[in-house]
N, C-alpha and C positions, 0 to 999 in steps of 0.2 A: 504494499499498499504506499502512495505518495503519501508524507507528512510535510508535505509543503503548500502554505495556499497564498496565494499572489492577491493582493487587496489593492483599490483604486478609490478615488476618491467619491466614486459613486457606487461602491458595494454597502451592502446591505450590512450593518453591523450585526445583527440578530442571526444573520445567515451563517455568518464566517463566525461567531460565539458556538453555534450547534456544532458544527463542523471541526473545531477545535476541541468541543468534549467527546464527539464521535471516537476522533484521531486518538485521542490519550485513553480511552479505555483499551485499546490494544497495542498503541505506540508509548515507548518511554517520554519522547519530545513529538510537539508541531512547530516548523517554522512558518512565519507571517513574512512576509515579504514586502515593502512598499517602498515605491517613489515618488518622490513630493510630501507636503505638508499634508495635503488633504487625503492623501494615501495611506499615513502615519496614523493622522486622527483617526481614520476608520478602524485600524489595525489595533490601534490602542482601545478603543473603545468595544470593539471585539472581545477583547482579553478578558476587560472589566465586565463586560455581560457572562463572559463564558465560568467568570471566577463567582459569580451573584449564583449562575446554576448550580456549581459544586459544593458552595459553603455549605447547605444545609447538609450535606451527606459528612463534611468534618474534613473537606480534601482544600488545599488551596492552590493556589498557581505562581510560579516563581518564572519572571519573563527576564532575560539577558538579552538588551540588546545589541547589535555588531554590525559594522559596516560590511557591505557585499557589492563588490563591482559585477555589473552584467552588462550585457549588450541589448540593444533595446533597436530594432531594426537598422542594424550595424552601427548603431552610436554609443560609445561606451557612456554608462552611467552609473552612479552611485546609489544602492540601494540600502534601504533601513531592513536587516534580516532581525527578528525578534523572537528569539526562541522560547518556547512555553513549555515548560516542565510542571508534573505534578507531584504536587507535597502534601503528604499525609498531616495533619494536626495534629 
């Protein structure tokens, strides 16, 4: 299973949050990739929403940000990679 989610400024944060929770049921981590401030905002909101889904079950999320060099249409760009891991409380 691919554990990388790509978000844009138009991404639905609730949908991404559900995908994060689903991936973390079978994988140790999920990566959220975002290029641009609007995309990063949607990604962070999705992680916060996913955390809310998991909190009642005594689980929490750890998020580690990193830079990632990618190519979009042959152009070099810098993306933010948010590595999300599950933590038991």
